[in-house]
N, C-alpha and C positions, 0 to 999 in steps of 0.2 A: 635596789635598783637606783634609788635616789642618789646614792654615793657615786654612781657611775655616770650620772647625767652631766657631770662636769666635763666629760670628754666630748660633749657636743659643742664645746667652746670653739668658735670660729665658724660654726654652721648654724648659728641662731636664725639667720635669715632664711636659709633653706628649710629649717624646722618649722618656720611659720608659714612660708609660701606653699609647702607641700600640702598640709591640711587645708589651707585657704583655698587653693585651686580645686581640691576635692569637694569642698563644701559648695564652691561655685558650680561645679559640675552637678552636684546633688540638687541645687536650686533649679537648674534648667530641667532636670529629670522630673521634678515635682509638677512642672507645667504640662508635661506630656498628657496625663489623663484628662486635663481640662480641654486641651486641643482636640483630643479624641472625642470627648463629649460634644464639642461643637460640630465636628464632622458628622457625627451620628444625628444630632438633633436638628442641624440646619442643612448640611450638604446632602446626606442620604435621605432625610425626610422630604426635602424639596427637590431631590434629584438634580441638585445644582453641581454640575461637574466642575465648573470653573472655581467654585468655592472649595470643593474637595481638593482640587489641585493646589489652590492657594494655601489651604491649611496643611496639605501634605508637604508643601515647600517649607512651611514654618517648622513642621516636625523634623524635616531633613536638616534645616538650619540648627535647630536645637541639638540634634545628634552630632553635627560637625563641631559646634562650639563645645559641647560636652566632651567629645573625644579629645579635642585640643586641650581642654582644661585637665582632663585625666592624664594625658601624656606629660603635660607640664608638671603636674603633681607627682607623677611617677619619677620624673627626672630629679626633682628637688629632694624627694624622699630618699631615693637611692643614693644620691650624693651625700646627704646628711648621714645616712646609715653606714655607708662605706667609710666616710671620714671618721665617724664615731668609732667604728670597729678598728680602724687603723691606729688611731690614737690610743684606744684601750689596749690593743695587742702590744703596741710599743711600750706602754707604761707597765703592763703586766710582765713583759719579758725583762724590762729593766728592774722591776721590783723583785722578781725571782732571782735575778743575778746578784742582787744585794742581800738576799737572805743568807744567813750563815749556814754552815753544814748542819747545825742542829735542827733548824726549821725544815731544811730540805729533806733531812733524814725522816722527820716525823710525817711530813705531808706525803712524800713518796713521788718518785719520778713519773710513774704512770698517771697519777692524779694531776700533776702539773701539766703534762702533755695534753690531757683531756681539757683542762681549763684553757690552755692556749689555743686549741684548735676547735674542737666540737662545741664547747660552751660559748666561745666568742662568736662563732658563726651563728649559733642559735640566737644569741642576743641581737646580733646584727639583723637577722631575719625578722625577729619579733619587733624591733624598732621600726624597720621599714614598713611592716604591716600596720603598726600602730599609727605612724604618721599619715598613712593613706586612708585607713578605715576607722580608727578609733573615734573620730569626730563625725565622719561621714555617715556611718550606719545609724547612730542615735539621732543625728540631724534629720535623716530621711524618715526614720520611724516617727518621731514627734512632728516633723513637718507634714507627713502624710496624714497624721491624725488632725492637725490644724486645718489642712486643706479639706479634709473630709467634713469638718464642721462647717466650712464655708459652703459646702454643697448641700448637706442636710444634717441638722443637729441630732435628730432622733436616730437616724441610722448610724451616725458617728459615735453614739454611745457604746456601740459594740466595740469600737476601738479602745474606749476607756477601760473596758473589762479585759479585753484580750491582751493588751500590751503589758499590764502588770503581771498577768498570769505567765506570759512568755518570759518576762524578766526574772520571775521566781525560778523558773525551770533553768534558764541559762546560767544565772549566777549561782544557783544551788549546785548544779553539776560542776561549775568551775571550782567552787569551794571544796568539793569532794576530790576533784581530779588533781588539783595543784600539789598536795602532799605526795600523791602517788607518782607524779612526774619526777619529784625529787628522788623518790626511791628508784625509779627507772634510771636516772642519771648516775646514782651511786653504783648500781649494778653495771652500768656501762663502764665505769672505772675498773671494775673487776675484769671485764672482758678485755679492756685495753691492757691491763696488767698481764693477763695470761698471754695475749698476743705478743707483747714486748718480750716477755720471758722466753717464749718459744723462738722468736726471731733472733734474739741475742745469744740464746743457748742452743742453737740448732745443731752445732757440732757435738756438743755433749749429749744431747737427746739421741742423736743417731749413733753415737759411739756406744751408748748403753741400750740401744734398740728399744727406746721407750716412745717411739712415735705414736703407737696406738694408745698408750696410756695418756699421753699429752692431748691427743685428739679427743679422747673421752673426757678429760678434764675440761678442755675448752668447750666441748659440746654441752657439758653440764652447766657451765657458767653462762654460755650463750642461750641455752634453753630456759634458764631462769630469767634471763633478760627478756626473752620472747614472752614468757608467761606473764611477767609484769606488764609488758607493753600491751598484750592482748587484754589483760584485766582492765587496765586503765582505758584502753581503746573501747571496750564494751561499754564502760560508763559514759565515755564521751559520745559514743555512737547513739546513746539514748536521746541525745539532744535533738537530732534531726526528726525522728519519728514523732516525738512528743510535741515539738514545735509545729510540725505539719498537721497533726491532729487538731491542735488549738486553732491554728490559722484557718484550716478548712471548716471547722465548726463556726468560726467567726464569719467566714465568707457565706456559709449557708444562712447564718443569722442576718447578714447584710442583705442578701438577695431576698430573703423572706420579708424583712421589714420594708425594704425599698420597693419590692414587687407590689406589695399592698398599696404603697403610696403612689406608685405609677398608675395602678388601677383607679386610685382616687383622684388622679390628676395633680397630685402635690409636687411630684418631681418627674423628670423626663427619663426616657430610656437611656440616653447618653449619660446622664448624671449617675444612674445606677451602675453603668459600665465603669464610670470614673471611680465610684466607690470601691468596686471590686478590684480595679487596677491599683488603687491605693493600698488595699489590703494585700494584694499580691506583692507590691513593692515592699511592704513591711515584712512579709514572709521571706523574700529574697535577702533583705538586709539583715534580718535576724539570723538567718542561716550563716551569712557572712560573719556576723558578729560572733556567733557561736564558734565558728572555726577560728576566728581571730582570737577569741578568748583562750582557746586551746593552745594556739601558738604563743600567745603572750604568757600563758601559764608556764609553758616550757622555758620561755625566755627569762621570766622572772626567777624560776628555779635555778637556771644557769647563772643569772646575774648574782644571785645570793651566794652561789658557790664561788664565783670569781671574787666577790666582796670578801668572802672568808679568807681567801689567799692574801688580799690586800691588808686585811686586819692582822695578819701574821707579821710582827715586827722582828727585825733581826736582833738577836741577843748580843751581837757584836756591835757596840756603839763606837762610831768613828769620831774622835775628838775634832777632826778637821771639819766636821759638819756642824760644829758649834755645840756639841753635846758636852755633858759634864765629864771632867777628866778623872774625877775620883770615883772609883768603883771598888766595892767590897772592902772599903776602909783601908786600901793599900795605896801609898803614894811613893813614886820613885824618887830618885835623888834629883836635886836641881841640875839644870842643864850646865851651869858653870862648873860643876864638879866632874863632868863626864871625862874630861881629859885625864883626870887622876885615877880613874877606875881601872884596876888591873884586869878584871875578868870581862870576857866578851859576853858570855851567857851565864845567867844564874837562875836556878830553880830554887825558890825559897819556900819550903814547907808546903808543897803543892798538893792539893787534893782536887780530883777532877771526876765528874760523873756525866755521862751522856743524858740528854733530855729524856725524861720518863724512865730512866734506869733506876733500879731499886738500890744498887750498890755502886760505890766509887770504882772507877777503872784505874785510877792512880791514887795512891795513899802515901802521904808524907814524903813526897819526892823532894830531895834536897841535894844539890850538887853544883859545882862551879866549873866553868870551862874558860880557859884563857885563849886569847887570840892566837890563831894559827894552829891550834891543837886539832887533832883528829880524834873524834869520839866514836867508839864502836858501841852499839846497843844490841844486845842479844837476849834471847829468852824464848820460852815456849809459846805456842800459839795462844793468843788471847791474854798474853801477859801484860800488854799495855805499851808495846814498843811504838806503834804508829800513833797511838793517843798522845804519847809524850812529845814526839817531834811535831805533831800538828798544833801543839800549844805555842810553839816558837813563832810561826808566822801569824798566829792568832786566828786560825781556822775555827778554833773553839776557845772559849774563855774558861779559866780555872774557876773552881767552886770556892776554894780557899787558897790562901797563899799568893804568890806572885811569880811571874816569869820576867826576868830583867835582861835587857840587851844594852850593853855599854852602861850599866848601872841605872837604866831607866825602865820603868814598868812598860811592858809592851802595850798596855791599855792606854798609855799616855801618848803613844805615837799616832800620828795620822796614818791610816791604813796604807795609803800609797807610799809614804816614806818608809814604813816598816817593811813592807813587802819588796821594796826596791833593794833593801839590804840583803834579802834572802832569795836563794835559788832553790826550788823544790823539784825533786824528781820523784813523782808519786809511784805507789806500788803498781798501779795499772798504767802501762805505757799508752798514752793517748796522743795521737797525731791528728791533724786536721787536713781536710781535702785542700789541695793546692800544691805549690812547688815546695821543694826542700828549703829553698831560700826563705819563702814566706813563713814556713814553720819555725825556722831558726830565729827569725826576727821577732818572734813572740817575746823573747827575753830582752831584746834590745832593738828597737825599731830602726835606729840609724846604724846598726852593725854593718861593717864592711865585709866584703867577701873574704879578706884575709883573716879577720876575727872569727868568722864562721868556720873557715878551714882549720884554724888553730884549735877551736873547740872540738871539731870533728876528730882531729889528731889525738887530743887528750882522751876523748871518749872511745877511741879505737874504732871509729866509724869511717875513717877516710878511705880505707882500702875497699870496702864494699861500695861506697859511694862512687869512687873512681871506676870501679868495675861496671857500673851501670851506664857509663859513657855519656851521661847527660849533665854531670856535675850538679851544681846547685839548682838547675832547672828541672831536676828529676821530679816527675809528678807523683804526689802521694795520694793514694785513694783515701776515702773516708775511713777514719780510725786506723790508717796505715795498713789496710788489708792486703796490699800488694807487697808487704815486707814480712820477714820472719819475726818471731817474738824477740829474738836477740837483737836483730837490727833495729826494731822499734825502741827497745830499751836503750841502746847506745845513742840513738838520735835524741831521745828525751833527755839523756844525760848531757849531750852536747848543747841542747837548747838551753838548759839551765846554766851551763858554763859560759855561754855567749855573753850573758849579762855581767859576768865577772862579779858575782855577789860577794858580800863580806862573809856570809854564812851559807854553806851548801848543805842541803838535807837530801840524803839518798835513802829513800824508804824501801828497802828490799828491792832495789831497782836493777840488780844484776843477777837475778835468780835464773834468767833464761840463758845466761852466758856460760860457756864452757870454762873450766878451771883455768886454762892457759890465758884466755882472753880476760877473765876476771882479774888474774894476777897482773897482767899488763895494764889494765885499767886502773887498778889501785896504785900501781907504781907511777903511772903518768899523772894521776891526780895529786899524789903526794909530792911529786917533783915540780908539777906545774902550778900548784896552788899553795905556795908556801905561807902566804899571809892570810889565807882563807881558813876560816873555822869550818870544819867538815864533820857532819853527823852521818854515820853509816849505820843503817838498820839492816840486819841480815840474820838469816837462819844458819849461815855458814860460819863456822869458827875461823876458817882460813881467811875469810874476807875481813874480819875485824881483829885478827890475831896481832897485827903490828900497830894497832891504834895507840895513841898516846895515853888514852884512858878508855877503859871498857866498863860499861854499865850492864849488870846482869839483872834482868827483871823477872819477877815471879809473882803472878796474881796481883799486879799493880804495885808491888813493893820493890825497892832496890835492895837486892840481897847480896850484891857484890859490886865493888867499885875499885878499879886499879888497873895495873898493866897485866899482860898475859901471864907472866911468871908469878906475879903476886896472887892473882886469882886462882891459879892452879893449886896454890898452897892454902888459900883462905876460903875459897868458895866451892862447896861440894857440887852445887848445881852446875856451875861453869865447868868444873872438871868432868862431870858426867856428859855434858854436851860435847866437849872436846873428844873424850874417849869414844863416844858413839860415832864420831865422824872421821877421826884421824887415828893413825897408828901411834904406838907408844913413842916412836922416834919423832914423829911429826909434832906430837903434843909437846914434847920437851924441846 
């Protein structure tokens, strides 16, 4: 939690004024039993109505001033807590955005969503309560004890015994419950994960008629969460009855001791009532403190989980941020030599493994690509095709070896400069809610309508866009749900082409297109991007058949490299792929 307190910067004044006004309210509250004692001992004893009204007015004034202080404290506390959570949420969102694919893969999407929403809200609530009550409750507890000593020292000794006993109960239960609340939050992650999977995979679940199975799986996960919550709730629930027992025993002791002293004429009846009121105040405040500690326990557990995300540092180090340029002992060529470098992309003895993976996904990958070439990448599922192209824009870093662009190690480029050179069309076509124009400008903010339409023409998307009759003002739903799979893929290709990158990566991005449209798309890209280096990952042999160079991957190894005719003769795996998809005439 200490690491997160820096997000209170700018709200230091509110963080001080909130507790200050609460303690001011508490101070006025401590005078109430003394005023009541005077009303009993003077006003009621002497039947002096004017004195009773006068002291009643003082009670009313204390109440109004206390209420004003309380509302002021609430305002400052809420302002500080909301400002804190806003800054924390913004920084957390930014931090998650800067994590590499490796860290995001390990942490998991469901976990990150929980950190951004539920956990931040819990920390905000805990901070708000802490600012209002963390100082107020102990202040009243010890203040009431001090005031009790000013009334009668002998009776006040009961407070000296009761308060430590109550503290042991409260803090003991807190020590037991805090680890349990962490367990509850972890199980909440599982419920969130199950919910997310069901919502995103709703069509698949219904297609396989697995609704009842998924409901049962969710119920099991949710029931476990409920059992955890009930268990920790039972432990926390012990706090109220135990504290009530201790306080009521203390009140009995106070009445017993002070009652004898009243009979002996040592103290008055009003002072006895004041002592009981102070004990009641302690009871109320300790109950508040107990509930506060439960909330703070949850908030601290959530804060620690958020801190864990902040502790995850991206494995992709950006040289533009002043980090070291040399990594893994590989240094690219000096910038003055770039003009003489013939190759556009070079993989030099690359080995790559995903984080926490036991084996490499790419092994001794070595090849060279010249500017303007089209490279086809084909292979079986899990052969490492996507892993290979993801190393070019540095979504992941190599374990050994180097990836060079224009003769320079990609790890030496500032990330913004590197990715400006590259246009990526991912496997999963992702569009964002907004207009078509807004989606197309993701690649180039200042792109004109003419540039966007040119990219749509190349991507074979112009025809269906014109048929919608709204042009570039066409509204796209979240994730492009109002478009077909093929339409989404064509728009993501157009989005990458708008920025006119030096290197275009198409990662199995035409799988939803029919063969005729796929052929038109390949022809348009080949003719419209002559100086662009293009990487095409595909499962279809027809898609990469006419590439300048074809890489055949198998279990992370390059088992074939060459043109289509060359590979038919030299690579058995490539020949098998072609024969499984094409007729003998089409293969040749």
